[in-house]
SENULUM-624033 format. One record per residue: residue in one letter; residue number from 1; y negated, z negated, x negated of N, C-alpha, C, O, CB in turn. Coordinates in steps of 0.001 Angstrom, whole numbers. Glycine has a CB too. Example, Ala and Ser with C-alpha at 12.3 -4.5 7.8 and 13.67 -1.06 7.14 Angstrom:
<nodes>
NODE  r    k     n_py     n_pz     n_px    ca_py    ca_pz    ca_px     c_py     c_pz     c_px     o_py     o_pz     o_px    cb_py    cb_pz    cb_px
NODE  a    1     5690    -7800   -13190     4500    -7800   -12300     3300    -7800   -13200     3319    -8465   -14236     4473    -9046   -11308
NODE  s    2     2250    -7080   -12850     1060    -7140   -13670      -30    -7870   -12900    -1138    -8039   -13409      598    -5725   -14084
</nodes>
This chain:
<nodes>
NODE  r    k     n_py     n_pz     n_px    ca_py    ca_pz    ca_px     c_py     c_pz     c_px     o_py     o_pz     o_px    cb_py    cb_pz    cb_px
NODE  m    1    25947    78969    48124    25039    80142    47320    24732    81117    48382    23527    81222    48611    25871    80986    45983
NODE  a    2    25441    81787    49020    25262    82702    50044    24315    82174    51038    23604    83056    51519    26517    83046    50648
NODE  a    3    24132    81159    51419    23462    80734    52619    21766    80683    51829    20705    81011    52362    24229    79025    53328
NODE  s    4    21991    80145    50376    20639    80441    49736    19971    81697    49594    18763    81844    49785    20676    80066    48575
NODE  k    5    20706    82537    49282    20177    83827    49158    19679    84476    50336    18609    85085    50325    21079    84607    48624
NODE  r    6    20585    84349    51600    20019    84505    52824    18775    83878    53184    17888    84602    53636    20849    84165    53643
NODE  e    7    18600    82809    53072    17427    81946    53179    16118    82825    52658    15206    83393    53259    17675    80541    52262
NODE  k    8    16478    82661    51174    15528    83324    50463    15138    84897    50876    13982    85321    50852    16012    83241    49117
NODE  g    9    16122    85560    51199    15554    87022    51721    14728    86725    53180    13710    87371    53428    17012    88245    52029
NODE  r   10    15160    85866    53973    14554    85782    55066    13122    85288    55149    12378    85653    56059    15294    85120    55746
NODE  v   11    12692    84348    54070    11412    83983    53353    10568    85057    53059     9415    85250    53445    11651    83329    52124
NODE  d   12    11408    85858    52194    10814    87197    51463    10346    88138    52735     9255    88700    52832    12122    88089    50399
NODE  t   13    11351    88174    53619    10845    89145    54909     9646    88722    55747     8853    89515    56255    11998    89269    55992
NODE  i   14     9583    87193    55855     8650    86593    56570     6978    86995    55952     5966    87385    56534     9073    85002    56509
NODE  l   15     7308    86651    54364     6077    86779    53552     5824    88535    53812     4710    88927    54158     6365    86207    51710
NODE  q   16     6611    89202    53669     6205    90861    53629     5485    91154    54839     4428    91783    54795     7540    91949    53578
NODE  e   17     6039    90696    56033     5542    90654    57355     3872    90624    57311     3079    91388    57860     6187    89346    58097
NODE  r   18     3584    89270    56314     2168    89043    56615     1519    89575    55042      455    89112    54632     1829    87214    57111
NODE  g   19     2248    90513    54316     1630    91097    53324     1338    90426    52270      375    90718    51561      690    91581    53671
NODE  l   20     2277    89263    51991     2412    88424    50937     3503    88328    50202     4492    88622    50873     2199    87386    51263
NODE  t   21     3781    88011    48981     4748    87859    48115     4888    86273    47623     4021    85420    47810     4466    88837    47008
NODE  a   22     6017    86083    47030     6314    84933    46488     5267    84244    45426     4829    83096    45349     7544    85167    45934
NODE  e   23     5044    85443    44626     3829    85127    43694     2598    84805    44287     1910    83898    43820     3520    86210    42847
NODE  d   24     2200    85551    45414     1070    85119    46231     1178    83636    46425      370    82856    45923     1026    85856    47593
NODE  v   25     2234    83249    47194     2436    81980    47685     1840    80970    46588      818    80288    46670     3972    81764    47997
NODE  k   26     2929    81083    45353     2693    80366    44007     1392    80086    43501      935    79024    43080     3254    81060    43011
NODE  a   27      725    81522    43642     -880    81326    43144    -1637    80513    44014    -2522    79823    43510    -1717    82687    43065
NODE  h   28    -1414    80465    45428    -2330    79913    46139    -2152    78369    45884    -3094    77578    45844    -2225    80373    47563
NODE  g   29     -646    77996    45694      -78    76544    45756     -958    76138    44291    -1423    75016    44095     1974    76391    45704
NODE  f   30    -1065    77173    43423    -1689    76673    42178    -3303    76194    42326    -3873    75234    41807    -1561    77871    41095
NODE  l   31    -3786    77173    43181    -5231    76961    43284    -5613    75812    44122    -6676    75237    43891    -5881    78145    43809
NODE  m   32    -4721    75370    45218    -4862    73939    46138    -4699    73144    45206    -5559    72266    45270    -3826    73567    47366
NODE  n   33    -3788    72966    44078    -3629    71865    43293    -4526    72027    41933    -4307    71211    41038    -2107    71689    43022
NODE  l   34    -5296    72802    41774    -6117    73099    40612    -7081    71735    40266    -7099    71163    39176    -7045    74492    40959
NODE  p   35    -7678    71454    41168    -8670    70051    40882    -7596    69080    40502    -7799    68670    39359    -9665    69381    42363
NODE  a   36    -6598    68601    41014    -5580    67579    40705    -5089    67765    39134    -4981    66807    38369    -4298    67740    41783
NODE  i   37    -4823    69056    38784    -4385    69481    37405    -5798    69312    36570    -5740    68756    35474    -3714    71161    37380
NODE  e   38    -6750    69666    36944    -8010    69645    36162    -8219    67823    35706    -8405    67310    34603    -9437    70379    37299
NODE  r   39    -8098    67243    37000    -8536    65694    36805    -7192    65234    35592    -7417    64545    34597    -8468    64602    38680
NODE  i   40    -5868    65771    35946    -4882    65272    34801    -5438    65755    33482    -5568    64905    32600    -3316    65856    34979
NODE  d   41    -5764    66929    33240    -6048    67509    31993    -7334    66871    31528    -7634    67138    30365    -6135    69041    32077
NODE  r   42    -8147    66092    32188    -9353    65595    31883    -8803    64041    31500    -9323    63447    30555   -10501    65786    33167
NODE  l   43    -8071    63620    32035    -7418    62288    31434    -6667    62369    30336    -6543    61413    29569    -6572    61643    32301
NODE  a   44    -6097    63510    30155    -5246    63677    28738    -6155    63917    27554    -5851    63482    26443    -4190    64981    28780
NODE  l   45    -7095    64496    27739    -8244    64917    26918    -8895    63684    26477    -9035    63484    25270    -9243    65838    27675
NODE  t   46    -9430    62585    27608   -10113    61418    27174    -8938    60621    26396    -9337    59968    25432   -10808    60579    28465
NODE  a   47    -7719    60582    26634    -6677    59592    25945    -6433    60315    24609    -6257    59646    23591    -5156    59351    26856
NODE  d   48    -6417    61540    24581    -6397    61982    23007    -7604    61342    21981    -7446    60766    20904    -6585    63698    22970
NODE  q   49    -8922    61670    22744   -10095    61243    22152    -9848    59842    21879    -9972    59552    20689   -11310    61486    22981
NODE  r   50    -9593    59071    22510    -9463    57567    22290    -8424    57410    21318    -8620    56584    20427    -9119    56738    23588
NODE  r   51    -7284    58098    21334    -6210    57853    20399    -6938    58254    18908    -6717    57593    17894    -4775    58828    20821
NODE  d   52    -7697    59251    18931    -8142    60120    17567    -9184    59117    17020    -9378    59046    15807    -8906    61844    17876
NODE  a   53    -9901    58289    17953   -11150    57217    17682   -10338    56149    17162   -10696    55875    16017   -12143    56679    19093
NODE  l   54    -9452    55494    17538    -8411    54385    17223    -7983    54716    15724    -8147    53989    14744    -7022    54407    18334
NODE  l   55    -7475    55808    15761    -6866    56183    14498    -7906    56160    13118    -7665    55607    12045    -6277    57663    14745
NODE  r   56    -9022    56865    13459   -10225    57054    12358   -10671    55348    12318   -10956    54927    11197   -11766    58342    12999
NODE  e   57   -10729    54576    13218   -11234    53090    13045    -9876    52313    12246   -10030    51328    11523   -11642    52295    14782
NODE  i   58    -8750    52850    12481    -7863    52012    11602    -7935    52356    10226    -7858    51495     9349    -6473    52099    11990
NODE  e   59    -8141    54086     9884    -8292    54406     8433    -9577    53639     7881    -9607    53141     6756    -8435    56041     8214
NODE  r   60   -10734    53591     8871   -11614    53054     8034   -11553    51801     7667   -12159    51392     6676   -12644    53209     8418
NODE  k   61   -10706    50932     8536   -10452    49481     8328    -9692    49324     6979   -10051    48547     6094    -9597    48848     9559
NODE  r   62    -8493    50223     6902    -7666    50481     5683    -8313    50725     4530    -7958    50242     3455    -6846    51511     5829
NODE  a   63    -9406    51567     4697    -9955    51830     3305   -10812    50568     3032   -10768    50141     1878   -10869    53269     3198
NODE  s   64   -11510    49975     3840   -12069    48878     3597   -11385    47648     3136   -11987    46834     2436   -12636    48672     4547
NODE  l   65   -10042    47463     3531    -9247    46645     3108    -8717    46897     1576    -8621    45991      748    -8290    46625     4065
NODE  a   66    -8407    48192     1345    -7999    48763      133    -9265    48432     -813    -8876    47929    -1866    -7631    50385      299
NODE  q   67   -10535    48556     -749   -11428    48268    -1186   -11698    46705    -1509   -12332    46328    -2494   -12134    48850     -493
NODE  q   68   -11231    46007     -717   -11304    44342     -974   -10331    44017    -2016   -10577    43277    -2969   -10910    43382      401
NODE  v   69    -9139    44640    -1780    -7932    44361    -2595    -8321    44805    -3903    -8047    44085    -4863    -6612    45067    -2100
NODE  r   70    -9042    46110    -4107    -9331    46275    -5527   -10277    45579    -6371   -10272    45454    -7595    -9641    47386    -5669
NODE  s   71   -11306    45033    -5276   -12423    44183    -6204   -11483    42858    -6350   -11360    42375    -7475   -14210    43813    -5325
NODE  a   72   -10894    42328    -5369   -10390    40871    -5732    -9524    41019    -7107    -9584    40151    -7978    -9374    40185    -4415
NODE  t   73    -8780    42088    -7223    -7878    42295    -8097    -8536    42690    -9357    -7857    42510   -10369    -6960    43198    -7625
NODE  a   74    -9631    43155    -9499   -10601    43361   -10651   -10999    41941   -10992   -10919    41616   -12176   -11930    44321   -10269
NODE  d   75   -11378    41139   -10189   -12226    39926   -10558   -10742    38965   -11129   -10877    38267   -12135   -13313    39155    -8934
NODE  i   76    -9522    39006   -10479    -8422    38310   -11156    -8350    38754   -12606    -8361    37916   -13508    -7072    38577   -10444
NODE  l   77    -8266    40285   -12887    -7974    40544   -13967    -9048    40219   -14999    -8743    40046   -16179    -7587    41719   -13915
NODE  d   78   -10440    40126   -14516   -11244    39826   -15205   -11319    38450   -16004   -11510    38225   -17199   -12074    40055   -14532
NODE  v   79   -11066    37486   -14755   -10990    36048   -15144    -9894    35882   -16101   -10131    35102   -17022   -10774    35115   -13936
NODE  d   80    -8634    36502   -16081    -7226    36503   -17021    -7692    36960   -18150    -7390    36325   -19160    -5925    37437   -16570
NODE  h   81    -8407    37974   -18266    -8772    38549   -19521    -9945    37590   -20181   -10016    37549   -21410    -9268    40112   -19281
NODE  a   82   -10742    36920   -19485   -11800    35877   -20135   -10990    34878   -20598   -11152    34446   -21739   -12935    35231   -19146
NODE  e   83   -10093    34427   -19834    -9260    33142   -20216    -8548    33376   -21660    -8519    32556   -22577    -8038    32827   -19006
NODE  t   84    -8028    34571   -21657    -6972    34949   -22633    -7763    34875   -24330    -7194    34783   -25418    -6361    36698   -22141
NODE  r   85    -9109    34947   -24056    -9911    35119   -25450   -10193    34143   -26201   -10806    34329   -27252   -11083    35623   -25353
</nodes>
């Protein structure tokens, strides 16, 4: 652990000599990776949109199936009612 603190102190000293901080290095790393981060974000957004579209389609199909079942049930009930008269 002591070696780790010494090395951190050494890095901080080198950065200070150049007028930088660890935060400056983190910000620079973030900016260098921003294009990749944006691509990943777009991929995630596209995946979310596709998922939402699929869920809407499933719901639409379920509604259609439910309507078909209601219609078939009504037809069966009408036939049963007509036969019992």
